[in-house]
C-alpha positions as CSV (number, residue, x, y, z in Angstrom):
1,X,0.0,0.0,0.0
2,X,1.3,3.5,-0.9
3,X,2.3,5.8,1.9
4,X,-0.4,8.5,2.6
5,X,2.3,11.2,2.7
6,X,5.5,12.3,0.8
7,X,8.9,12.6,2.5
8,X,12.0,14.3,1.1
9,X,15.3,14.4,2.9
10,X,18.1,16.5,1.5
11,X,21.2,17.1,3.6
12,X,23.4,20.0,2.6
13,X,27.0,19.5,1.6
14,X,29.2,22.5,0.6
15,X,32.5,22.1,-1.2
16,X,34.4,25.3,-1.8
17,X,37.8,26.5,-2.8
18,X,40.2,26.6,-5.8
19,X,39.8,22.9,-6.6
20,X,36.1,22.5,-5.8
21,X,35.1,21.8,-9.4
22,X,37.5,19.0,-9.6
23,X,35.3,17.1,-7.1
24,X,32.2,17.1,-9.4
25,X,32.9,13.6,-10.9
26,X,33.4,12.0,-7.5
27,X,30.3,13.7,-6.0
28,X,28.1,12.8,-8.9
29,X,29.3,9.2,-8.8
30,X,28.6,9.1,-5.0
31,X,25.1,10.2,-5.6
32,X,24.6,8.0,-8.7
33,X,23.7,11.2,-10.6
34,X,24.2,12.1,-14.2
35,X,22.0,15.1,-14.6
36,X,21.8,18.4,-12.7
37,X,19.7,21.5,-12.4
38,X,21.4,24.9,-11.8
39,X,19.5,27.5,-9.9
40,X,20.9,31.0,-10.0
41,X,20.1,34.7,-10.8
42,X,20.2,36.4,-14.1
43,X,23.4,38.4,-13.2
44,X,25.5,35.3,-12.5
45,X,24.3,33.8,-15.8
46,X,24.7,37.0,-17.8
47,X,28.3,37.5,-16.6
48,X,29.5,34.1,-17.6
49,X,30.1,32.9,-14.1
50,X,28.5,29.5,-14.9
51,X,31.0,28.7,-17.7
52,X,33.6,26.9,-15.4
53,X,30.7,24.9,-13.8
54,X,29.3,23.9,-17.2
55,X,32.8,22.9,-18.3
56,X,33.4,20.8,-15.2
57,X,30.1,19.0,-15.7
58,X,30.9,18.3,-19.4
59,X,34.3,16.9,-18.4
60,X,32.5,14.7,-15.8
61,X,30.2,13.4,-18.6
62,X,27.3,14.9,-16.7
63,X,24.4,16.8,-18.2
64,X,23.0,20.1,-17.0
65,X,19.4,19.6,-17.9
66,X,18.3,23.2,-17.2
67,X,19.4,26.5,-15.8
68,X,16.8,28.4,-13.8
69,X,17.8,32.1,-13.7
70,X,14.6,33.7,-12.3
71,X,15.9,33.8,-8.7
72,X,16.0,37.4,-7.3
73,X,19.5,38.6,-6.5
74,X,20.2,38.5,-2.7
75,X,17.1,36.4,-2.1
76,X,15.5,36.3,1.3
77,X,15.3,33.1,3.2
78,X,11.6,32.8,2.4
79,X,12.5,32.8,-1.3
80,X,15.2,30.2,-1.0
81,X,12.9,27.9,1.0
């Protein structure tokens, strides 16, 4: 019988620093993931700041299926949630 509710658990892991993008293949493999969604604002996208991320995903043989850029800059916690 199906559960009468839906549960989603998503712990946060942050990897930062000069070599952070080099970890993408390992992190994707750990999750069993091959596809990603990027959520950002128009300014980040327009200024080409996603290019290194897109390159890292391509080198990891992973697909960015969509880039959502309609997030307001400096979003409130309410918006993020």
